[in-house]
C-alpha positions in Angstrom: 125.2 150.4 81.3 124.5 146.9 82.3 122.9 146.3 86.0 121.4 143.3 86.9 121.1 142.0 83.2 119.0 144.9 82.5 120.5 147.6 79.8 119.8 151.2 80.4 120.1 153.8 78.1 121.4 157.2 79.1 120.1 160.3 76.6 120.1 163.9 76.5 116.7 165.3 77.2 117.2 168.3 74.7 117.0 165.7 71.7 113.6 164.9 72.3 112.4 168.5 70.5 109.3 167.4 68.9 110.5 169.7 65.2 113.7 170.2 64.1 114.4 173.7 63.4 116.4 172.7 60.2 120.1 172.5 59.0 120.4 176.4 58.1 120.0 176.9 61.9 122.6 174.5 62.4 120.1 171.9 63.4 121.0 167.8 62.9 117.8 166.4 61.8 119.0 163.4 63.4 119.1 164.5 66.7 115.2 163.9 66.8 113.3 160.6 66.8 110.6 161.0 64.1 113.4 162.3 61.0 115.4 159.3 62.0 112.6 157.1 62.2 111.5 158.6 58.7 115.0 157.9 57.4 115.5 154.7 58.4 111.8 153.5 56.8 113.0 154.9 53.9 116.0 153.3 53.9 114.4 150.2 54.5 111.9 150.3 52.0 114.0 151.6 49.1 116.5 149.0 49.3 114.0 146.1 49.6 112.6 147.6 46.1 115.8 147.8 44.6 116.9 144.1 45.7 113.8 142.8 44.4 114.7 144.3 41.1 117.7 142.5 40.7 116.5 139.0 42.6 113.0 138.1 41.7 113.9 138.2 38.1 116.1 135.2 38.8 113.5 133.2 40.5 113.8 134.4 44.3 110.6 134.6 46.5 110.0 137.9 47.8 111.4 136.7 51.3 115.0 136.8 50.0 115.1 140.5 49.2 113.1 141.6 52.1 115.3 139.8 54.6 118.3 140.9 53.0 117.6 144.5 52.6 117.1 144.5 56.5 120.4 142.6 57.2 122.2 145.2 54.8 120.7 148.6 55.8 120.8 147.4 59.5 123.2 147.3 62.5 124.5 144.2 61.1 126.3 145.9 58.2 125.4 149.4 57.7 125.1 150.1 61.2 128.6 149.2 61.7 129.8 152.4 59.8 131.5 154.6 62.7 129.9 157.7 60.5 126.4 156.0 60.7 125.9 155.4 65.1 123.7 158.4 64.9 121.3 157.0 62.3 121.0 153.3 64.3 120.7 154.9 67.9 119.1 153.0 71.0 116.4 155.4 71.2 115.1 155.0 67.7 115.5 151.3 67.7 113.1 150.9 70.2 110.3 152.8 68.8 111.1 151.2 65.1 110.6 147.9 67.3 107.5 149.0 68.5 106.1 150.4 65.0 107.5 146.6 63.2 105.6 144.4 66.3 102.4 146.2 65.4 103.4 145.3 61.6 103.6 142.0 62.7 100.4 141.6 64.8 98.2 143.3 61.5 100.3 140.9 59.1 99.3 137.8 60.8 95.6 139.0 61.1 95.6 139.7 57.3 97.1 136.7 56.9 94.0 134.9 59.1 91.5 136.7 57.0 92.9 135.1 53.4 93.1 131.7 55.1 90.2 129.5 54.9 90.3 127.3 57.8 87.8 125.0 56.6 90.2 124.0 53.3 91.7 121.5 55.6 88.7 119.6 55.9 87.7 119.2 52.5 91.1 118.2 50.8 91.8 114.4 49.6 93.5 111.4 51.3 96.4 112.0 49.2 96.5 115.6 49.8 96.5 114.8 53.4 99.3 111.7 52.9 101.4 114.3 51.6 101.0 117.3 54.1 101.4 114.9 56.9 104.7 112.6 55.3 106.0 116.5 54.6 105.6 117.5 58.4 106.3 114.7 60.2 109.1 113.2 58.1 111.3 115.9 58.3 110.5 116.0 62.3 111.6 112.8 63.0 114.7 112.7 60.9 115.7 116.4 62.4 115.4 114.9 65.7 117.0 111.3 65.2 119.8 113.5 63.4 120.0 115.9 66.4 120.8 112.9 68.9 123.2 111.3 66.7 125.1 114.8 66.7 124.9 115.0 70.2 126.6 111.6 70.4 129.9 112.8 68.7 129.8 116.7 69.8 131.5 118.0 72.5 129.2 119.5 75.5 131.6 122.5 75.6 129.9 123.3 71.9 127.7 126.5 72.1 124.8 124.8 70.3 125.3 121.2 71.9 122.3 121.9 74.6 119.8 124.5 72.0 120.7 121.6 69.4 117.2 119.7 69.3 115.5 123.2 69.1 117.8 124.1 65.9 117.0 121.0 64.5 113.1 120.4 65.0 112.2 124.0 64.9 114.1 123.7 60.6 111.7 121.1 59.8 109.1 122.9 59.8 106.6 124.1 57.3 104.4 127.2 56.3 101.2 127.9 54.5 102.0 131.7 54.6 105.7 130.7 53.2 104.1 128.3 50.5 101.3 130.8 49.3 103.9 133.9 48.8 106.4 131.5 46.8 103.7 130.4 44.7 102.3 133.8 43.7 105.9 135.0 43.5 106.2 132.1 41.1 102.5 132.6 39.2 101.7 129.2 39.7 98.2 129.4 41.9 96.2 128.3 39.8 98.8 124.9 38.1 97.9 121.9 39.3 101.5 121.8 41.5 100.4 124.8 42.9 97.0 124.0 43.9 98.2 120.6 45.7 101.1 122.9 47.4 98.7 125.1 49.1 95.9 122.2 50.6 99.3 120.1 51.3 101.1 123.1 53.3 97.6 123.9 55.4 98.0 120.8 56.8 101.7 120.9 56.8 101.3 124.2 58.6 98.3 123.4 61.2 100.0 120.7 62.1 103.7 122.4 63.0 102.1 125.4 64.6 100.1 122.7 66.9 103.1 121.3 68.2 105.5 124.6 68.2 102.9 126.2 70.3 102.2 123.6 72.9 105.8 123.1 72.9 107.1 126.3 73.5 104.4 127.3 75.9 104.8 124.4 77.8 108.6 125.0 77.9 108.6 128.5 78.9 105.7 128.4 81.9 107.6 125.3 82.9 110.7 127.6 83.1 108.9 130.1 85.1 107.6 127.7 87.1 103.9 128.4 87.1 101.8 126.4 89.7 98.6 124.2 88.9 96.2 127.2 89.4 98.0 129.6 87.2 97.7 127.1 84.4 94.2 126.9 85.2 93.4 130.1 84.5 95.6 130.8 81.7 94.4 127.5 79.9 90.4 128.9 80.7 91.3 132.4 79.9 92.7 131.3 76.5 89.3 129.4 75.8 87.3 132.6 76.4 89.1 134.2 74.2 88.8 131.9 71.5 85.1 132.0 72.2 84.2 135.4 72.5 86.4 136.0 69.2 83.9 132.8 67.1 80.5 133.9 69.3 81.2 137.6 69.5 83.4 138.9 67.1 82.6 136.6 63.9 78.4 137.3 64.3 79.2 141.1 64.1 81.1 141.0 61.2 78.7 138.6 59.3 76.3 141.3 60.3 78.7 144.0 58.8 78.2 141.8 55.5 74.3 141.4 55.7 74.2 145.4 56.2 76.5 146.4 53.2 74.2 146.5 49.6 75.5 144.5 46.9 78.3 146.4 45.1 78.7 148.8 47.8 81.9 148.8 49.8 82.1 148.4 53.1 81.4 151.5 55.5 84.4 152.5 57.4 82.9 152.9 60.4 82.8 148.5 59.9 86.5 149.0 59.0 87.7 150.9 61.7 85.4 148.8 64.5 87.7 145.7 63.2 90.7 147.5 64.1 89.6 148.1 67.0 89.0 144.3 67.8 92.4 143.9 66.5 94.1 146.0 69.0 91.5 144.3 71.8 92.7 141.0 70.8 95.9 141.9 71.2 96.0 143.5 74.3 93.6 140.3 75.9 95.8 138.2 75.0 98.9 139.9 76.9 96.9 140.3 79.7 96.2 136.5 80.2 99.8 135.5 79.7 99.7 134.5 75.7 101.6 136.1 72.4 100.4 139.1 71.5 99.9 138.0 68.1 97.6 135.1 69.0 94.5 137.1 69.5 95.0 138.7 66.0 95.5 135.8 63.9 92.5 133.7 65.6 90.3 136.8 64.9 91.5 136.7 61.2 90.8 133.3 60.9 87.2 133.7 62.2 87.0 137.2 59.2 84.6 135.9 56.4 87.1 135.6 53.9 86.7 136.9 50.6 84.3 140.0 49.4 83.0 142.4 50.9 84.4 142.4 54.3 87.6 140.5 53.3 88.3 141.7 50.4 88.5 145.6 52.0 90.5 144.7 54.7 93.4 143.5 52.1 92.8 146.3 50.1 92.8 148.4 52.5 96.1 147.1 54.9 98.1 144.9 51.9 100.3 147.5 50.6 100.9 149.0 54.0 101.9 146.1 55.8 104.1 144.6 52.9 105.3 147.8 51.1 106.6 149.5 54.9 105.9 147.9 58.0 107.6 144.7 57.0 110.8 146.1 55.6 110.4 147.8 59.0 110.1 144.0 60.9 113.1 142.9 58.9 115.0 145.7 59.6 114.6 145.6 63.7 115.3 141.9 63.0 118.9 142.8 62.0 119.6 144.0 65.8 119.1 140.3 67.1 122.0 138.9 63.8 125.5 139.5 65.1 128.3 137.5 62.4 131.1 138.2 65.0 129.3 135.5 67.2 129.7 133.2 64.8 132.2 130.1 65.2 133.5 127.5 62.5 132.7 124.4 64.6 129.2 125.9 65.5 128.2 127.1 62.1 129.2 123.8 60.3 126.6 121.7 62.7 124.1 124.0 62.3 124.4 124.1 58.4 124.6 120.3 58.2 121.1 120.3 60.7 119.8 122.7 58.0 121.2 120.9 55.2 119.8 117.5 56.0 116.2 118.9 57.0 116.1 120.2 53.5 117.1 116.6 52.2 114.1 114.8 54.7 111.2 117.3 53.8 112.2 116.9 49.7 111.8 113.0 50.5 109.3 113.2 52.9 107.0 115.4 49.8 108.7 113.3 46.9 108.0 109.5 48.6 104.0 109.8 48.7 104.0 111.9 45.2 105.7 109.3 43.3 103.8 106.7 45.2 100.6 108.3 43.8 102.2 108.4 40.6 103.1 112.1 40.4 105.3 112.9 37.6 109.0 113.2 38.6 109.7 116.6 37.7 106.3 117.7 39.2 107.0 115.9 42.6 110.3 117.8 42.6 108.7 121.2 41.8 106.2 120.7 44.8 108.7 119.3 47.0 110.8 122.6 46.6 107.9 124.5 47.2 106.8 123.3 50.4 110.8 123.4 51.0 110.9 127.6 50.7 110.6 129.2 53.8 110.2 132.6 54.7 108.5 135.2 57.3 106.8 132.6 59.4 110.1 130.8 59.6 112.0 134.1 60.7 109.4 135.0 63.3 109.7 131.2 65.1 113.7 131.5 65.2 112.8 134.8 67.2 110.8 133.3 69.4 112.8 130.8 70.0 115.9 133.3 71.0 113.4 135.7 73.0 112.2 132.5 75.0 115.6 131.7 75.4 116.1 128.7 73.7 118.4 129.0 71.7 121.2 132.0 72.2 122.2 134.7 69.8 125.0 132.9 68.2 122.2 129.8 67.4 119.6 132.4 66.0 122.2 134.1 64.2 123.4 130.8 62.1 119.6 129.5 61.9 118.7 132.8 59.7 121.8 131.8 57.9 120.8 128.8 57.1 117.1 130.0 56.1 118.5 132.1 53.7 120.3 129.8 51.7 118.6 127.1 51.8 115.5 129.5 50.1 117.5 131.3 47.7 119.0 127.9 46.3 116.3 125.6 46.2 113.3 128.5 44.7 115.0 129.4 41.3 115.4 125.9 40.8 111.2 125.9 40.8 111.4 128.7 37.5 113.0 126.5 35.4 111.5 122.9 36.4 108.4 123.9 36.0 106.0 124.9 32.9 102.0 125.2 34.3 101.4 125.3 30.5 103.1 121.9 29.8 100.0 120.2 31.5 97.3 121.8 29.0 99.3 121.5 26.0 99.6 118.2 25.7 96.9 117.3 23.4 96.4 114.3 21.2 95.2 116.5 18.1 94.7 119.7 17.6 91.6 121.0 18.9 90.1 123.7 16.4 86.7 124.5 14.4 88.0 123.8 11.3 89.5 120.0 12.1 86.7 119.1 14.1 84.1 116.8 11.8 80.6 119.0 11.5 78.5 116.4 12.8 79.3 116.0 16.5 79.2 118.0 19.9 81.2 121.6 19.8 82.5 122.5 23.1 82.9 126.3 23.5 84.9 128.2 26.5 83.3 131.4 26.8 84.8 134.0 29.6 82.8 136.7 31.2 84.1 139.5 33.2 80.7 141.3 34.3 77.1 141.3 33.5 77.4 143.4 30.6 79.5 140.3 28.9 76.1 138.5 29.0 74.1 140.1 26.3 76.9 139.7 23.6 78.2 136.0 24.7 74.4 134.8 24.3 73.8 136.6 21.0 77.3 135.0 20.0 75.7 131.6 21.2 72.5 131.9 19.5 74.0 132.6 16.1 76.6 130.0 16.7 73.5 127.1 15.2 73.4 124.6 18.3 71.6 121.6 16.3 70.7 118.4 17.8 72.8 116.3 15.4 75.9 118.7 16.2 74.9 120.4 19.7 77.1 123.1 21.9 78.4 122.4 25.0 78.8 126.4 26.2 81.2 126.5 29.6 80.8 129.8 30.6 83.5 131.0 33.0 82.6 134.1 35.4 86.1 135.8 35.9 86.6 137.4 39.3 90.2 139.0 40.7 90.8 137.2 43.9 90.6 139.2 46.5 90.5 139.1 50.4 91.4 135.2 50.3 95.3 133.4 49.4 93.6 130.4 47.4 92.2 130.3 43.9 88.8 128.9 44.0 86.7 127.1 40.9 82.9 127.4 41.5 80.7 125.0 39.5 77.2 126.0 40.0 75.6 122.8 39.0 76.6 120.4 41.5 76.0 116.2 41.0 75.1 115.8 44.2 74.0 117.8 47.1 76.1 118.5 50.3 75.2 119.2 53.6 77.9 121.4 54.1 77.0 125.1 53.3 79.2 128.1 52.8 77.7 131.6 53.4 79.6 133.2 50.4 77.7 136.0 48.7 76.9 134.9 44.9 78.2 137.2 42.2 77.1 135.1 39.2 73.2 134.8 40.4 71.9 137.4 37.1 74.4 135.4 34.8 73.5 132.1 35.8 69.6 132.6 35.4 70.4 134.3 31.9 72.3 131.5 30.6 69.5 129.1 31.9 66.8 130.7 30.6 68.1 130.4 27.0 69.4 127.0 27.6 65.9 126.5 28.3 64.5 128.6 24.9 67.2 126.8 23.1 67.3 123.2 23.9 69.9 121.7 21.6 72.2 123.7 23.7 74.1 122.9 26.8 75.3 125.7 29.3 77.7 125.0 32.0 78.3 128.1 34.4 81.6 128.1 36.4 83.1 131.0 38.9 86.6 131.5 38.4 88.2 133.3 41.4 91.9 133.8 40.8 94.4 136.6 40.8 94.8 138.0 37.0 98.7 137.0 36.5 97.8 133.8 36.8 94.3 133.5 35.5 95.1 131.9 31.6 96.0 128.7 33.6 92.7 128.0 34.9 91.1 129.1 31.6 93.6 127.0 29.7 93.1 123.9 32.0 89.1 124.4 31.5 89.4 124.6 27.8 91.8 121.2 28.1 90.3 119.4 30.4 86.2 120.1 28.5 88.3 119.3 25.2 87.1 122.5 23.7 87.5 123.9 20.0 87.5 127.7 20.6 88.0 129.8 23.1 85.8 133.2 23.5 87.3 136.3 25.8 85.7 139.8 25.5 88.0 143.0 24.3 89.1 145.0 27.2 87.3 148.0 26.3 83.4 148.2 26.0 81.6 150.3 23.6 78.2 151.7 24.3 75.9 154.1 23.2 77.5 156.8 26.0 81.1 156.3 25.3 83.5 153.8 25.3 84.2 152.4 28.9 87.8 150.6 29.1 88.4 147.6 31.7 90.8 147.3 33.8 94.7 146.8 32.2 95.3 143.4 33.8 92.2 141.8 31.5 94.1 143.1 28.3 97.2 140.8 29.4 94.7 138.3 30.6 93.8 138.1 26.5 97.5 137.9 25.3 98.4 135.5 27.7 95.6 133.3 26.1 96.6 134.3 22.8 100.0 132.9 24.0 98.7 129.8 25.3 95.7 128.7 25.0 95.3 124.9 23.9 92.6 125.3 21.3 91.6 128.1 19.0 90.8 131.5 20.4 88.1 134.3 19.6 88.2 137.7 21.0 85.1 139.1 20.5 84.7 142.6 20.5 81.3 144.0 21.8 79.3 146.8 20.0 76.0 147.3 18.0 72.8 144.7 17.6 75.1 142.4 19.8 74.8 144.3 22.7 71.4 145.9 22.5 69.1 142.8 21.5 67.9 140.4 23.1 67.4 136.7 21.6 64.9 135.8 24.6 62.5 138.4 23.7 63.2 139.3 20.1 64.0 137.6 16.9 66.5 139.3 15.3 68.5 138.8 11.6 72.1 139.0 12.0 74.5 140.1 8.7 78.1 138.8 9.2 80.7 138.9 7.4 84.0 137.4 6.9 87.4 139.2 5.8 89.5 136.3 4.3 92.8 136.9 3.0 95.3 133.9 3.8 96.8 131.7 6.6 94.8 129.4 9.4 93.6 131.9 11.0 91.2 133.3 8.3 90.3 129.2 7.4 89.4 129.3 11.1 86.9 132.2 11.1 85.8 131.1 7.7 85.0 127.8 9.2 83.1 128.8 12.0 81.4 131.2 9.6 80.3 128.2 7.6 78.7 126.8 11.1 77.3 130.2 11.7 76.0 130.2 8.3 73.5 127.1 8.6 71.2 129.5 10.7 67.8 130.6 9.4 68.4 134.2 10.8 71.9 134.9 9.4 73.6 135.5 6.0 77.0 135.5 5.6 79.2 137.0 3.2 83.0 136.3 2.6 85.1 139.1 1.1 87.7 137.8 -0.1 90.8 140.1 -0.3 93.7 139.0 -2.6 96.9 140.7 -4.6 96.7 140.4 -8.3 99.7 137.9 -8.5 98.1 135.4 -6.0 94.6 135.7 -7.6 96.0 134.5 -10.9 97.7 131.3 -9.3 94.5 130.2 -7.4 93.0 128.6 -10.2 95.9 126.5 -10.7 97.7 125.5 -7.8 95.7 123.7 -4.8 96.4 124.9 -1.5 93.7 124.9 2.1 92.9 128.4 1.4 91.5 128.0 -1.5 89.8 124.4 -0.6 88.0 126.2 1.9 86.4 129.0 0.2 85.7 126.7 -2.7 83.6 124.6 -0.1 81.6 127.5 1.0 80.8 128.5 -2.3 79.7 124.9 -3.7 77.4 124.3 -0.1 76.0 128.1 0.7 76.2 130.1 -2.7 73.2 128.1 -3.1 71.2 129.7 -0.7 70.3 133.5 -1.7 70.9 134.6 1.7 74.8 134.4 1.4 77.5 136.0 -0.8 81.1 135.9 -2.0 82.8 138.9 -3.0 86.4 139.1 -4.5 88.5 141.9 -4.1 92.3 142.5 -5.8 94.5 145.1 -3.9 98.1 146.1 -4.8 98.8 148.0 -1.6 98.2 148.9 2.0 95.9 152.0 0.9 94.0 150.0 -0.9 93.4 147.4 1.8 92.4 150.2 4.2 89.7 151.6 1.4 88.3 147.9 1.3 87.9 147.7 5.5 86.4 151.7 5.4 83.9 150.3 2.7 82.5 147.8 5.6 80.9 150.7 7.8 77.2 150.1 8.5 76.3 147.0 6.4 77.3 144.0 8.8 76.4 143.0 12.8 79.7 141.0 12.7 82.4 140.7 11.3 84.8 137.0 11.5 88.8 138.5 11.0 91.9 136.1 10.8 94.5 137.5 13.7 97.8 136.8 11.9 99.0 137.7 8.4 101.7 137.3 6.7 103.6 141.1 7.3 105.8 140.8 4.7 102.9 140.8 2.2 102.5 144.3 0.2 98.8 144.6 1.8 100.0 145.2 5.0 102.7 147.7 4.4 103.4 150.2 7.3 100.7 149.1 9.2 102.0 147.2 12.3 103.5 150.6 12.7 100.3 152.5 13.7 98.3 149.4 15.4 96.5 150.8 18.1 95.7 147.4 19.4 98.5 144.7 18.2 97.0 141.7 19.9 93.8 142.0 17.1 96.1 142.0 14.6 96.0 144.5 11.1 92.4 144.1 9.9 90.5 143.9 13.2 92.9 147.1 14.4 91.5 148.9 11.2 87.8 148.1 12.5 88.1 148.7 16.0 90.5 151.7 16.3 89.6 155.1 17.8 89.9 156.8 14.5 87.4 154.0 12.7 83.9 154.7 11.7 82.9 150.9 12.3 80.0 149.9 14.6 79.6 146.3 14.3 81.0 144.0 16.5 84.0 142.0 15.5 85.4 138.4 16.5 89.4 138.3 16.4 90.2 134.5 15.3 93.3 132.8 16.0 93.8 129.2 15.5 95.7 126.8 17.7 98.7 125.4 16.2 100.9 124.1 18.6 102.2 120.8 18.4 103.6 118.0 20.8 102.3 116.3 23.5 103.9 115.5 27.2 102.9 112.0 27.5 101.1 110.8 30.5 100.9 113.9 32.4 97.4 115.3 31.6 96.2 112.0 31.5 97.8 111.6 35.2 96.2 114.6 36.8 92.6 113.5 34.8 92.9 110.2 36.3 92.1 108.6 40.0 95.9 107.8 40.1 96.8 111.2 41.4 93.1 112.9 42.9 89.8 112.9 41.2 87.9 116.6 40.9 85.9 115.4 44.2 89.0 115.5 46.1 90.2 119.5 44.4 89.9 121.5 48.1 89.5 124.8 45.5 86.5 123.1 43.7 82.6 124.1 45.0 79.3 123.2 43.4 76.6 125.9 43.8 73.1 126.1 43.4 71.6 129.1 41.2 68.3 129.7 43.0 69.5 129.2 46.5 72.9 130.2 46.1 74.2 127.6 49.1 77.6 126.5 48.2 78.3 122.7 48.4 81.6 121.2 48.6 81.9 118.4 45.8 
């Protein structure tokens, strides 16, 4: 019953038995709270996964399946069924609401862990312009539109009094929503994604500031606090922040120092941080602040990245996103009531939301176009920043809790939130392709088409320290000369953990900065090894970078670096490491990364399978002689492999043997018809066979069985074999090979050398020549020019001194 606006719920005390006896004893499990909550959680999670399966491939962000699943499985729709009333009893909903509140607290704490608050101060002027315009312009427009609407609306309209709040809070931005949308779109490493991340931090920070001040002032003025109460509340808030920064953060830094390199963080440390989260939430409630304020500030104080930040994310992310957030959206449906909607109110709120949407578009696109950003990129950036998410839903609930809006306005704001996000996000998927920014090349970047007397830029990817020796050996035999030096750009690839923004670290700063960031350097040994080789070989120029990014989008960052460095070839390690004590298989995501690179790289790609002397020999301590072979059949990939072998052949400690495999009918025509394959083979024979250490062999095969026999004869003869990846599959030499390939990304020939039943024990370099044609006029030039932003304004690029591991911001 209702008494003095207080809801009283009468429950049978026998229904609070802790454990049901079972349906075989005529005991209904839905009479027990724990069973009821388990069923509600299962329904919420399963419905969320099902809607994600349907909607995410269409370009929707994960927020839309979450909120729709909560509405459909909650009291708003499913709970209206008469035979399901017991499933949504008030007793269970109160407990689920408490659990979801705990989930919200941990989610915001985790969001704070992933965010680097100092990123705001390292952005460029143009990023600040876009961030502020995307926040201030919609806010001014929304308040002005609300003022004009109130002049024409009747004061009897239900949304008349709350129209200012609806308009202002519908215009806000959120870093969390933008980062989540970019992760769903796999655009974190794109140029637009980097700009959206930094702009959303400014936008979201400004929005959170004025919202917090406004709501706090409004609620306290409604409750008629005295000046004394407000003074004590403000001092307590400052004291809480100081305790977090001056006590909790130093404790966490001590935990990091006490954790040995490469070792996991102790469980006692993790539990201690959980206690800090609960304590900050409790203290925040005691001093009159929202219970999520303390955990959010504590999360911002946690040192991001490994080892502590990544450990917290690994332990909490799945639990929160997979279980607690679906429960939050389920309980959010209790506030949602379609029966309260009236046509006039609904039209007004949706018009305000539509106007705010176009105001956000204008607030982002105008400064972007002023900076001469391409129109499609400016529109994609605007749509990404318009994406709504969890934070906006929390804002709506806060307005309802503080009685700034009623239940009717809340329902209509949630509907606007859903359709604006659902309508705008799929456009981004079809509008923006990140590969266009690095595929817009004026000419092919290949070894075959590069002049022999110019510098040779090479990109080398490294996943772990074990890849270092083989890459240095590869660099050694690549024969860097004074007249044709090699610019070797090493990318140490690390998975993004414990942070929300990708990072590219340059370990050779051009200028020093006084800003030092206390992060652990994972690339010290790799840097020292390559710098030692650079001193050993004076004609080689080595630059080492650390790329921290999600594996799903890491290929975009690698390809962007290859385009900017104008690399001719990109070398990536195979996803398996062959050692004397067995085969070590790296994460499956590395294999997927190699496939993405083969598909999208703007230059030639080489997949290096590391075995034998390439792994054991150290060119800094021993001088080794390498036997290198090229299996040449036909096609651009084989020509690229032979072109690289011809450069290798100039090295005095390398012997190159070209093994040309042909069919009988093609052998008879090669002396009559000139083709690119015959020309490059003839060039090798003329220029290098006069050196006794090089050799040329020709094998004629009639079918795939003879082809396999020729490949098997290479066992024990060579330290490295270069092969092309793609060949004419209709040829009789490859008949049936594609049906039993173990590693399709390597091609037929390399698969025979690397597969588990192969006895070949040397290294293999699988080469694919880049043969994509086309140019997006102005796009890459724009991003590399000062018209947009220079590398010094990119907030995700840092520079590190390898000797001191001190981090300097560009």
